[in-house]
N, CA, C, O and the ligand as a Tripos MOL2 file, in Angstrom:
@<TRIPOS>MOLECULE
protein
  269   267    68     0     0
PROTEIN
NO_CHARGES

@<TRIPOS>ATOM
      1 N           0.8240   -1.2060    0.0000 N.3       1 MET1
      2 CA          0.0000    0.0000    0.0000 C.3       1 MET1
      3 C           0.8600    1.2580    0.0000 C.2       1 MET1
      4 O           0.5650    2.2370   -0.6870 O.2       1 MET1
      5 N           1.9170    1.2070    0.7780 N.am      2 GLU2
      6 CA          2.8320    2.3500    0.8120 C.3       2 GLU2
      7 C           3.4210    2.6070   -0.5700 C.2       2 GLU2
      8 O           3.5070    3.7490   -1.0220 O.2       2 GLU2
      9 N           3.8220    1.5320   -1.2280 N.am      3 ASP3
     10 CA          4.4400    1.6860   -2.5380 C.3       3 ASP3
     11 C           3.4880    2.3440   -3.5270 C.2       3 ASP3
     12 O           3.9080    3.1680   -4.3400 O.2       3 ASP3
     13 N           2.2120    1.9860   -3.4620 N.am      4 GLU4
     14 CA          1.2410    2.5350   -4.3960 C.3       4 GLU4
     15 C           1.1040    4.0450   -4.2090 C.2       4 GLU4
     16 O           1.0470    4.7920   -5.1850 O.2       4 GLU4
     17 N           1.0520    4.4860   -2.9670 N.am      5 ARG5
     18 CA          0.9420    5.9330   -2.7210 C.3       5 ARG5
     19 C           2.1690    6.6710   -3.2440 C.2       5 ARG5
     20 O           2.0570    7.7580   -3.8100 O.2       5 ARG5
     21 N           3.3240    6.0760   -3.0510 N.am      6 ILE6
     22 CA          4.5570    6.7110   -3.5310 C.3       6 ILE6
     23 C           4.5300    6.8020   -5.0540 C.2       6 ILE6
     24 O           4.9110    7.8220   -5.6270 O.2       6 ILE6
     25 N           4.0810    5.7370   -5.7020 N.am      7 ASN7
     26 CA          4.0260    5.7480   -7.1630 C.3       7 ASN7
     27 C           3.1110    6.8560   -7.6810 C.2       7 ASN7
     28 O           3.4530    7.5380   -8.6460 O.2       7 ASN7
     29 N           1.9600    7.0390   -7.0530 N.am      8 ILE8
     30 CA          1.0410    8.0940   -7.4800 C.3       8 ILE8
     31 C           1.7120    9.4570   -7.3350 C.2       8 ILE8
     32 O           1.5930   10.3090   -8.2150 O.2       8 ILE8
     33 N           2.4170    9.6600   -6.2250 N.am      9 PHE9
     34 CA          3.1060   10.9210   -6.0200 C.3       9 PHE9
     35 C           4.1410   11.1470   -7.1200 C.2       9 PHE9
     36 O           4.2320   12.2450   -7.6690 O.2       9 PHE9
     37 N           4.9120   10.1260   -7.4410 N.am     10 VAL10
     38 CA          5.9590   10.2670   -8.4490 C.3      10 VAL10
     39 C           5.3410   10.6120   -9.8040 C.2      10 VAL10
     40 O           5.8600   11.4630  -10.5270 O.2      10 VAL10
     41 N           4.2360    9.9520  -10.1470 N.am     11 ILE11
     42 CA          3.5940   10.2210  -11.4330 C.3      11 ILE11
     43 C           3.0910   11.6650  -11.4820 C.2      11 ILE11
     44 O           3.3000   12.3660  -12.4720 O.2      11 ILE11
     45 N           2.4340   12.1000  -10.4220 N.am     12 LYS12
     46 CA          1.9450   13.4840  -10.3920 C.3      12 LYS12
     47 C           3.0940   14.4700  -10.5100 C.2      12 LYS12
     48 O           3.0080   15.4590  -11.2380 O.2      12 LYS12
     49 N           4.1640   14.1900   -9.7900 N.am     13 HIS13
     50 CA          5.3130   15.0870   -9.8070 C.3      13 HIS13
     51 C           5.9050   15.1380  -11.2110 C.2      13 HIS13
     52 O           6.2820   16.2060  -11.6940 O.2      13 HIS13
     53 N           5.9840   13.9920  -11.8550 N.am     14 LYS14
     54 CA          6.5590   13.9540  -13.1970 C.3      14 LYS14
     55 C           5.6860   14.7280  -14.1820 C.2      14 LYS14
     56 O           6.2060   15.4160  -15.0610 O.2      14 LYS14
     57 N           4.3630   14.6190  -14.0420 N.am     15 GLN15
     58 CA          3.4750   15.3840  -14.9220 C.3      15 GLN15
     59 C           3.7110   16.8730  -14.7350 C.2      15 GLN15
     60 O           3.7130   17.6260  -15.7080 O.2      15 GLN15
     61 N           3.9080   17.3050  -13.5000 N.am     16 ALA16
     62 CA          4.1650   18.7170  -13.2370 C.3      16 ALA16
     63 C           5.4450   19.1430  -13.9330 C.2      16 ALA16
     64 O           5.5110   20.2230  -14.5200 O.2      16 ALA16
     65 N           6.4570   18.2990  -13.8670 N.am     17 LEU17
     66 CA          7.7290   18.6540  -14.5020 C.3      17 LEU17
     67 C           7.5810   18.6960  -16.0130 C.2      17 LEU17
     68 O           8.1190   19.5920  -16.6630 O.2      17 LEU17
     69 N           6.8580   17.7390  -16.5770 N.am     18 ASP18
     70 CA          6.6890   17.6990  -18.0240 C.3      18 ASP18
     71 C           5.9470   18.9380  -18.5230 C.2      18 ASP18
     72 O           6.2120   19.4300  -19.6200 O.2      18 ASP18
     73 N           5.0280   19.4320  -17.7170 N.am     19 ASN19
     74 CA          4.2610   20.6080  -18.1220 C.3      19 ASN19
     75 C           4.9180   21.9120  -17.6830 C.2      19 ASN19
     76 O           4.3860   22.9970  -17.9180 O.2      19 ASN19
     77 N           6.0930   21.7930  -17.0370 N.am     20 HIS20
     78 CA          6.8060   22.9700  -16.5560 C.3      20 HIS20
     79 C           5.9620   23.7970  -15.5940 C.2      20 HIS20
     80 O           5.8940   25.0230  -15.6810 O.2      20 HIS20
     81 N           5.3230   23.0790  -14.6740 N.am     21 LEU21
     82 CA          4.5690   23.7570  -13.6270 C.3      21 LEU21
     83 C           5.3590   23.6770  -12.3280 C.2      21 LEU21
     84 O           6.0420   22.6900  -12.0550 O.2      21 LEU21
     85 N           5.2520   24.7280  -11.5430 N.am     22 CYS22
     86 CA          5.9560   24.7720  -10.2660 C.3      22 CYS22
     87 C           5.4690   23.6450   -9.3610 C.2      22 CYS22
     88 O           4.2640   23.5090   -9.1500 O.2      22 CYS22
     89 N           6.3850   22.8300   -8.8190 N.am     23 PRO23
     90 CA          5.9730   21.7480   -7.9200 C.3      23 PRO23
     91 C           5.4380   22.2800   -6.5900 C.2      23 PRO23
     92 O           4.7960   21.5410   -5.8430 O.2      23 PRO23
     93 N           5.6930   23.5460   -6.2910 N.am     24 GLU24
     94 CA          5.2480   24.1190   -5.0230 C.3      24 GLU24
     95 C           3.8580   24.7430   -5.1300 C.2      24 GLU24
     96 O           3.0020   24.5050   -4.2780 O.2      24 GLU24
     97 N           3.6310   25.5490   -6.1850 N.am     25 CYS25
     98 CA          2.3890   26.3240   -6.2430 C.3      25 CYS25
     99 C           1.6150   26.1330   -7.5430 C.2      25 CYS25
    100 O           0.4730   26.5830   -7.6380 O.2      25 CYS25
    101 N           2.1970   25.4820   -8.5450 N.am     26 GLY26
    102 CA          1.4720   25.1890   -9.7680 C.3      26 GLY26
    103 C           1.5630   26.2680  -10.8380 C.2      26 GLY26
    104 O           0.9570   26.1340  -11.9010 O.2      26 GLY26
    105 N           2.3080   27.3330  -10.5750 N.am     27 MET27
    106 CA          2.5090   28.3670  -11.5860 C.3      27 MET27
    107 C           3.3460   27.8180  -12.7470 C.2      27 MET27
    108 O           4.1030   26.8610  -12.5820 O.2      27 MET27
    109 N           3.1990   28.4300  -13.9010 N.am     28 ILE28
    110 CA          4.0280   28.0440  -15.0400 C.3      28 ILE28
    111 C           5.4420   28.5670  -14.8190 C.2      28 ILE28
    112 O           5.6530   29.7580  -14.5900 O.2      28 ILE28
    113 N           6.3940   27.6610  -14.8920 N.am     29 MET29
    114 CA          7.7790   28.0320  -14.6180 C.3      29 MET29
    115 C           8.3760   28.8370  -15.7660 C.2      29 MET29
    116 O           7.9350   28.7450  -16.9110 O.2      29 MET29
    117 N           9.3890   29.6270  -15.4290 N.am     30 GLN30
    118 CA         10.1030   30.3980  -16.4340 C.3      30 GLN30
    119 C          11.5180   29.8550  -16.5640 C.2      30 GLN30
    120 O          12.1600   29.4970  -15.5760 O.2      30 GLN30
    121 N          11.9880   29.8020  -17.7990 N.am     31 GLU31
    122 CA         13.3410   29.3250  -18.0420 C.3      31 GLU31
    123 C          14.3210   30.4100  -17.6280 C.2      31 GLU31
    124 O          14.3020   31.5120  -18.1760 O.2      31 GLU31
    125 N          15.1740   30.1020  -16.6650 N.am     32 ALA32
    126 CA         16.0940   31.0980  -16.1310 C.3      32 ALA32
    127 C          17.4740   30.9870  -16.7670 C.2      32 ALA32
    128 O          18.1670   31.9870  -16.9560 O.2      32 ALA32
    129 N          17.8600   29.7650  -17.0920 N.am     33 GLN33
    130 CA         19.2110   29.5770  -17.6130 C.3      33 GLN33
    131 C          19.2630   28.2860  -18.4110 C.2      33 GLN33
    132 O          18.5550   27.3260  -18.1080 O.2      33 GLN33
    133 N          20.1040   28.2720  -19.4280 N.am     34 ARG34
    134 CA         20.2260   27.0750  -20.2520 C.3      34 ARG34
    135 C          21.6840   26.9040  -20.6550 C.2      34 ARG34
    136 O          22.3440   27.8600  -21.0630 O.2      34 ARG34
    137 N          22.1680   25.7020  -20.5370 N.am     35 SER35
    138 CA         23.5350   25.4500  -20.9860 C.3      35 SER35
    139 C          23.5900   24.1090  -21.7090 C.2      35 SER35
    140 O          22.8070   23.1980  -21.4420 O.2      35 SER35
    141 N          24.5160   24.0250  -22.6070 N.am     36 ASP36
    142 CA         24.6450   22.8520  -23.4520 C.3      36 ASP36
    143 C          26.0070   22.2290  -23.1850 C.2      36 ASP36
    144 O          27.0400   22.8360  -23.4700 O.2      36 ASP36
    145 N          26.0090   21.0190  -22.6380 N.am     37 GLU37
    146 CA         27.2760   20.3870  -22.2900 C.3      37 GLU37
    147 C          27.3020   18.9400  -22.7380 C.2      37 GLU37
    148 O          26.4490   18.1400  -22.3550 O.2      37 GLU37
    149 N          28.2680   18.6220  -23.5350 N.am     38 SER38
    150 CA         28.5590   17.2500  -23.9680 C.3      38 SER38
    151 C          27.2980   16.4350  -24.2620 C.2      38 SER38
    152 O          27.0810   15.3640  -23.6960 O.2      38 SER38
    153 N          26.4800   16.9690  -25.1570 N.am     39 GLY39
    154 CA         25.3380   16.2060  -25.6180 C.3      39 GLY39
    155 C          24.0950   16.3300  -24.7550 C.2      39 GLY39
    156 O          23.0580   15.7500  -25.0760 O.2      39 GLY39
    157 N          24.1880   17.0800  -23.6610 N.am     40 PHE40
    158 CA         23.0210   17.2620  -22.8040 C.3      40 PHE40
    159 C          22.7040   18.7450  -22.6740 C.2      40 PHE40
    160 O          23.5950   19.5940  -22.6310 O.2      40 PHE40
    161 N          21.4190   19.0260  -22.6130 N.am     41 VAL41
    162 CA         20.9920   20.3960  -22.3530 C.3      41 VAL41
    163 C          20.5280   20.4720  -20.8970 C.2      41 VAL41
    164 O          19.6940   19.6760  -20.4640 O.2      41 VAL41
    165 N          21.0620   21.4160  -20.1590 N.am     42 PHE42
    166 CA         20.6290   21.6420  -18.7870 C.3      42 PHE42
    167 C          19.8120   22.9200  -18.7550 C.2      42 PHE42
    168 O          20.3020   23.9900  -19.1150 O.2      42 PHE42
    169 N          18.5670   22.8050  -18.3230 N.am     43 VAL43
    170 CA         17.6990   23.9800  -18.2480 C.3      43 VAL43
    171 C          17.3160   24.2070  -16.7930 C.2      43 VAL43
    172 O          16.8160   23.3070  -16.1190 O.2      43 VAL43
    173 N          17.5560   25.4140  -16.3260 N.am     44 TRP44
    174 CA         17.2230   25.7750  -14.9560 C.3      44 TRP44
    175 C          15.9050   26.5160  -14.9760 C.2      44 TRP44
    176 O          15.7970   27.5840  -15.5780 O.2      44 TRP44
    177 N          14.8840   25.9470  -14.3120 N.am     45 TRP45
    178 CA         13.5520   26.5430  -14.2840 C.3      45 TRP45
    179 C          13.3090   27.1970  -12.9310 C.2      45 TRP45
    180 O          13.6540   26.6470  -11.8850 O.2      45 TRP45
    181 N          12.7060   28.3850  -12.9750 N.am     46 GLU46
    182 CA         12.3910   29.0830  -11.7310 C.3      46 GLU46
    183 C          10.9360   29.5110  -11.7340 C.2      46 GLU46
    184 O          10.3790   29.8540  -12.7770 O.2      46 GLU46
    185 N          10.3260   29.4880  -10.5550 N.am     47 CYS47
    186 CA          8.9540   29.9610  -10.4110 C.3      47 CYS47
    187 C           8.9510   31.4850  -10.3930 C.2      47 CYS47
    188 O           9.7370   32.0900   -9.6630 O.2      47 CYS47
    189 N           8.0820   32.1220  -11.1840 N.am     48 PRO48
    190 CA          8.0580   33.5840  -11.2550 C.3      48 PRO48
    191 C           7.3630   34.2420  -10.0650 C.2      48 PRO48
    192 O           7.3860   35.4650   -9.9310 O.2      48 PRO48
    193 N           6.7550   33.4490   -9.2140 N.am     49 ARG49
    194 CA          6.0050   34.0010   -8.1010 C.3      49 ARG49
    195 C           6.9580   34.5240   -7.0200 C.2      49 ARG49
    196 O           7.9870   33.9130   -6.7330 O.2      49 ARG49
    197 N           6.5960   35.6620   -6.4300 N.am     50 ASP50
    198 CA          7.4970   36.3550   -5.5060 C.3      50 ASP50
    199 C           7.9240   35.5190   -4.3020 C.2      50 ASP50
    200 O           9.1160   35.4220   -4.0090 O.2      50 ASP50
    201 N           6.9840   34.9270   -3.6200 N.am     51 ASN51
    202 CA          7.3100   34.2610   -2.3590 C.3      51 ASN51
    203 C           7.4290   32.7570   -2.5060 C.2      51 ASN51
    204 O           7.2750   32.0170   -1.5340 O.2      51 ASN51
    205 N           7.7000   32.3080   -3.7150 N.am     52 CYS52
    206 CA          7.8250   30.8770   -3.9480 C.3      52 CYS52
    207 C           9.2480   30.5600   -4.3780 C.2      52 CYS52
    208 O           9.8300   31.2550   -5.2110 O.2      52 CYS52
    209 N           9.7940   29.5080   -3.8020 N.am     53 TRP53
    210 CA         11.1810   29.1180   -4.1030 C.3      53 TRP53
    211 C          11.2260   27.9120   -5.0260 C.2      53 TRP53
    212 O          12.2640   27.2620   -5.1570 O.2      53 TRP53
    213 N          10.0940   27.6100   -5.6690 N.am     54 GLY54
    214 CA         10.0650   26.4480   -6.5400 C.3      54 GLY54
    215 C          11.0400   26.5940   -7.6940 C.2      54 GLY54
    216 O          11.0370   27.6060   -8.3950 O.2      54 GLY54
    217 N          11.8650   25.5910   -7.8890 N.am     55 GLN55
    218 CA         12.8150   25.6190   -8.9950 C.3      55 GLN55
    219 C          13.3540   24.2130   -9.2050 C.2      55 GLN55
    220 O          13.3220   23.3880   -8.2920 O.2      55 GLN55
    221 N          13.8430   23.9450  -10.3900 N.am     56 TRP56
    222 CA         14.5010   22.6590  -10.6140 C.3      56 TRP56
    223 C          15.3800   22.7430  -11.8430 C.2      56 TRP56
    224 O          15.2420   23.6300  -12.6850 O.2      56 TRP56
    225 N          16.2870   21.7900  -11.9120 N.am     57 LEU57
    226 CA         17.2100   21.6930  -13.0330 C.3      57 LEU57
    227 C          16.7810   20.5220  -13.9000 C.2      57 LEU57
    228 O          16.6850   19.3850  -13.4370 O.2      57 LEU57
    229 N          16.5270   20.8200  -15.1590 N.am     58 GLU58
    230 CA         16.1060   19.7840  -16.0770 C.3      58 GLU58
    231 C          17.2780   19.3810  -16.9610 C.2      58 GLU58
    232 O          17.9870   20.2340  -17.4950 O.2      58 GLU58
    233 N          17.4760   18.0840  -17.1110 N.am     59 LYS59
    234 CA         18.5610   17.5850  -17.9550 C.3      59 LYS59
    235 C          17.9530   16.7480  -19.0580 C.2      59 LYS59
    236 O          17.1800   15.8270  -18.7950 O.2      59 LYS59
    237 N          18.2990   17.0640  -20.2850 N.am     60 LYS60
    238 CA         17.7860   16.2500  -21.3880 C.3      60 LYS60
    239 C          18.8270   16.1420  -22.4800 C.2      60 LYS60
    240 O          19.7070   16.9930  -22.6070 O.2      60 LYS60
    241 N          18.7190   15.1010  -23.2530 N.am     61 ALA61
    242 CA         19.6560   14.8950  -24.3540 C.3      61 ALA61
    243 C          19.3620   15.9180  -25.4410 C.2      61 ALA61
    244 O          18.2170   16.0690  -25.8670 O.2      61 ALA61
    245 N          20.3970   16.6180  -25.8870 N.am     62 SER62
    246 CA         20.1900   17.6490  -26.8860 C.3      62 SER62
    247 C          20.0130   17.0260  -28.2650 C.2      62 SER62
    248 O          19.2570   17.5400  -29.0900 O.2      62 SER62
    249 N          20.7000   15.9330  -28.5130 N.am     63 VAL63
    250 CA         20.5850   15.2510  -29.8090 C.3      63 VAL63
    251 C          20.4690   13.7540  -29.5440 C.2      63 VAL63
    252 O          21.2720   13.1780  -28.8100 O.2      63 VAL63
    253 N          19.4790   13.1430  -30.1390 N.am     64 MET64
    254 CA         19.3550   11.6980  -30.0130 C.3      64 MET64
    255 C          20.2130   11.0620  -31.0990 C.2      64 MET64
    256 O          19.8670   11.0980  -32.2790 O.2      64 MET64
    257 N          21.3170   10.4890  -30.6950 N.am     65 SER65
    258 CA         22.2040    9.8540  -31.6740 C.3      65 SER65
    259 C          22.0160    8.3480  -31.6500 C.2      65 SER65
    260 O          22.0190    7.7240  -30.5890 O.2      65 SER65
    261 N          21.8540    7.7840  -32.8090 N.am     66 VAL66
    262 CA         21.6690    6.3400  -32.9310 C.3      66 VAL66
    263 C          22.9240    5.7420  -33.5760 C.2      66 VAL66
    264 O          23.3120    6.1320  -34.6770 O.2      66 VAL66
    265 N          23.5400    4.8070  -32.8870 N.am     67 ALA67
    266 CA         24.7730    4.2200  -33.4020 C.3      67 ALA67
    267 C          24.4830    3.3030  -34.5760 C.2      67 ALA67
    268 O          25.4040    2.7150  -35.1430 O.2      67 ALA67
    269 ZN          5.9000   28.3570   -7.3360 Zn       68 ZN68
@<TRIPOS>BOND
     1     1     2 1
     2     2     3 1
     3     3     4 2
     4     3     5 am
     5     5     6 1
     6     6     7 1
     7     7     8 2
     8     7     9 am
     9     9    10 1
    10    10    11 1
    11    11    12 2
    12    11    13 am
    13    13    14 1
    14    14    15 1
    15    15    16 2
    16    15    17 am
    17    17    18 1
    18    18    19 1
    19    19    20 2
    20    19    21 am
    21    21    22 1
    22    22    23 1
    23    23    24 2
    24    23    25 am
    25    25    26 1
    26    26    27 1
    27    27    28 2
    28    27    29 am
    29    29    30 1
    30    30    31 1
    31    31    32 2
    32    31    33 am
    33    33    34 1
    34    34    35 1
    35    35    36 2
    36    35    37 am
    37    37    38 1
    38    38    39 1
    39    39    40 2
    40    39    41 am
    41    41    42 1
    42    42    43 1
    43    43    44 2
    44    43    45 am
    45    45    46 1
    46    46    47 1
    47    47    48 2
    48    47    49 am
    49    49    50 1
    50    50    51 1
    51    51    52 2
    52    51    53 am
    53    53    54 1
    54    54    55 1
    55    55    56 2
    56    55    57 am
    57    57    58 1
    58    58    59 1
    59    59    60 2
    60    59    61 am
    61    61    62 1
    62    62    63 1
    63    63    64 2
    64    63    65 am
    65    65    66 1
    66    66    67 1
    67    67    68 2
    68    67    69 am
    69    69    70 1
    70    70    71 1
    71    71    72 2
    72    71    73 am
    73    73    74 1
    74    74    75 1
    75    75    76 2
    76    75    77 am
    77    77    78 1
    78    78    79 1
    79    79    80 2
    80    79    81 am
    81    81    82 1
    82    82    83 1
    83    83    84 2
    84    83    85 am
    85    85    86 1
    86    86    87 1
    87    87    88 2
    88    87    89 am
    89    89    90 1
    90    90    91 1
    91    91    92 2
    92    91    93 am
    93    93    94 1
    94    94    95 1
    95    95    96 2
    96    95    97 am
    97    97    98 1
    98    98    99 1
    99    99   100 2
   100    99   101 am
   101   101   102 1
   102   102   103 1
   103   103   104 2
   104   103   105 am
   105   105   106 1
   106   106   107 1
   107   107   108 2
   108   107   109 am
   109   109   110 1
   110   110   111 1
   111   111   112 2
   112   111   113 am
   113   113   114 1
   114   114   115 1
   115   115   116 2
   116   115   117 am
   117   117   118 1
   118   118   119 1
   119   119   120 2
   120   119   121 am
   121   121   122 1
   122   122   123 1
   123   123   124 2
   124   123   125 am
   125   125   126 1
   126   126   127 1
   127   127   128 2
   128   127   129 am
   129   129   130 1
   130   130   131 1
   131   131   132 2
   132   131   133 am
   133   133   134 1
   134   134   135 1
   135   135   136 2
   136   135   137 am
   137   137   138 1
   138   138   139 1
   139   139   140 2
   140   139   141 am
   141   141   142 1
   142   142   143 1
   143   143   144 2
   144   143   145 am
   145   145   146 1
   146   146   147 1
   147   147   148 2
   148   147   149 am
   149   149   150 1
   150   150   151 1
   151   151   152 2
   152   151   153 am
   153   153   154 1
   154   154   155 1
   155   155   156 2
   156   155   157 am
   157   157   158 1
   158   158   159 1
   159   159   160 2
   160   159   161 am
   161   161   162 1
   162   162   163 1
   163   163   164 2
   164   163   165 am
   165   165   166 1
   166   166   167 1
   167   167   168 2
   168   167   169 am
   169   169   170 1
   170   170   171 1
   171   171   172 2
   172   171   173 am
   173   173   174 1
   174   174   175 1
   175   175   176 2
   176   175   177 am
   177   177   178 1
   178   178   179 1
   179   179   180 2
   180   179   181 am
   181   181   182 1
   182   182   183 1
   183   183   184 2
   184   183   185 am
   185   185   186 1
   186   186   187 1
   187   187   188 2
   188   187   189 am
   189   189   190 1
   190   190   191 1
   191   191   192 2
   192   191   193 am
   193   193   194 1
   194   194   195 1
   195   195   196 2
   196   195   197 am
   197   197   198 1
   198   198   199 1
   199   199   200 2
   200   199   201 am
   201   201   202 1
   202   202   203 1
   203   203   204 2
   204   203   205 am
   205   205   206 1
   206   206   207 1
   207   207   208 2
   208   207   209 am
   209   209   210 1
   210   210   211 1
   211   211   212 2
   212   211   213 am
   213   213   214 1
   214   214   215 1
   215   215   216 2
   216   215   217 am
   217   217   218 1
   218   218   219 1
   219   219   220 2
   220   219   221 am
   221   221   222 1
   222   222   223 1
   223   223   224 2
   224   223   225 am
   225   225   226 1
   226   226   227 1
   227   227   228 2
   228   227   229 am
   229   229   230 1
   230   230   231 1
   231   231   232 2
   232   231   233 am
   233   233   234 1
   234   234   235 1
   235   235   236 2
   236   235   237 am
   237   237   238 1
   238   238   239 1
   239   239   240 2
   240   239   241 am
   241   241   242 1
   242   242   243 1
   243   243   244 2
   244   243   245 am
   245   245   246 1
   246   246   247 1
   247   247   248 2
   248   247   249 am
   249   249   250 1
   250   250   251 1
   251   251   252 2
   252   251   253 am
   253   253   254 1
   254   254   255 1
   255   255   256 2
   256   255   257 am
   257   257   258 1
   258   258   259 1
   259   259   260 2
   260   259   261 am
   261   261   262 1
   262   262   263 1
   263   263   264 2
   264   263   265 am
   265   265   266 1
   266   266   267 1
   267   267   268 2
@<TRIPOS>SUBSTRUCTURE
     1 MET1         2 RESIDUE 1 A MET
     2 GLU2         6 RESIDUE 1 A GLU
     3 ASP3        10 RESIDUE 1 A ASP
     4 GLU4        14 RESIDUE 1 A GLU
     5 ARG5        18 RESIDUE 1 A ARG
     6 ILE6        22 RESIDUE 1 A ILE
     7 ASN7        26 RESIDUE 1 A ASN
     8 ILE8        30 RESIDUE 1 A ILE
     9 PHE9        34 RESIDUE 1 A PHE
    10 VAL10       38 RESIDUE 1 A VAL
    11 ILE11       42 RESIDUE 1 A ILE
    12 LYS12       46 RESIDUE 1 A LYS
    13 HIS13       50 RESIDUE 1 A HIS
    14 LYS14       54 RESIDUE 1 A LYS
    15 GLN15       58 RESIDUE 1 A GLN
    16 ALA16       62 RESIDUE 1 A ALA
    17 LEU17       66 RESIDUE 1 A LEU
    18 ASP18       70 RESIDUE 1 A ASP
    19 ASN19       74 RESIDUE 1 A ASN
    20 HIS20       78 RESIDUE 1 A HIS
    21 LEU21       82 RESIDUE 1 A LEU
    22 CYS22       86 RESIDUE 1 A CYS
    23 PRO23       90 RESIDUE 1 A PRO
    24 GLU24       94 RESIDUE 1 A GLU
    25 CYS25       98 RESIDUE 1 A CYS
    26 GLY26      102 RESIDUE 1 A GLY
    27 MET27      106 RESIDUE 1 A MET
    28 ILE28      110 RESIDUE 1 A ILE
    29 MET29      114 RESIDUE 1 A MET
    30 GLN30      118 RESIDUE 1 A GLN
    31 GLU31      122 RESIDUE 1 A GLU
    32 ALA32      126 RESIDUE 1 A ALA
    33 GLN33      130 RESIDUE 1 A GLN
    34 ARG34      134 RESIDUE 1 A ARG
    35 SER35      138 RESIDUE 1 A SER
    36 ASP36      142 RESIDUE 1 A ASP
    37 GLU37      146 RESIDUE 1 A GLU
    38 SER38      150 RESIDUE 1 A SER
    39 GLY39      154 RESIDUE 1 A GLY
    40 PHE40      158 RESIDUE 1 A PHE
    41 VAL41      162 RESIDUE 1 A VAL
    42 PHE42      166 RESIDUE 1 A PHE
    43 VAL43      170 RESIDUE 1 A VAL
    44 TRP44      174 RESIDUE 1 A TRP
    45 TRP45      178 RESIDUE 1 A TRP
    46 GLU46      182 RESIDUE 1 A GLU
    47 CYS47      186 RESIDUE 1 A CYS
    48 PRO48      190 RESIDUE 1 A PRO
    49 ARG49      194 RESIDUE 1 A ARG
    50 ASP50      198 RESIDUE 1 A ASP
    51 ASN51      202 RESIDUE 1 A ASN
    52 CYS52      206 RESIDUE 1 A CYS
    53 TRP53      210 RESIDUE 1 A TRP
    54 GLY54      214 RESIDUE 1 A GLY
    55 GLN55      218 RESIDUE 1 A GLN
    56 TRP56      222 RESIDUE 1 A TRP
    57 LEU57      226 RESIDUE 1 A LEU
    58 GLU58      230 RESIDUE 1 A GLU
    59 LYS59      234 RESIDUE 1 A LYS
    60 LYS60      238 RESIDUE 1 A LYS
    61 ALA61      242 RESIDUE 1 A ALA
    62 SER62      246 RESIDUE 1 A SER
    63 VAL63      250 RESIDUE 1 A VAL
    64 MET64      254 RESIDUE 1 A MET
    65 SER65      258 RESIDUE 1 A SER
    66 VAL66      262 RESIDUE 1 A VAL
    67 ALA67      266 RESIDUE 1 A ALA
    68 ZN68       269 GROUP 0 **** ****
């Protein structure tokens, strides 16, 4: 039962990240910084709301290379 609750939380959290919504308050996040390093793009997202500290670093492959 514990595992099921954790799974639901993880899925909800992942949906928030995919939609770029603040995990704290649900506001649409703003891209604050972006860097490209060795095949990965790092995007730093920040919540635009004044009293909210919601933020996260997103890492994704910049190019899908198939060998
Ligand atoms: Zn927020």
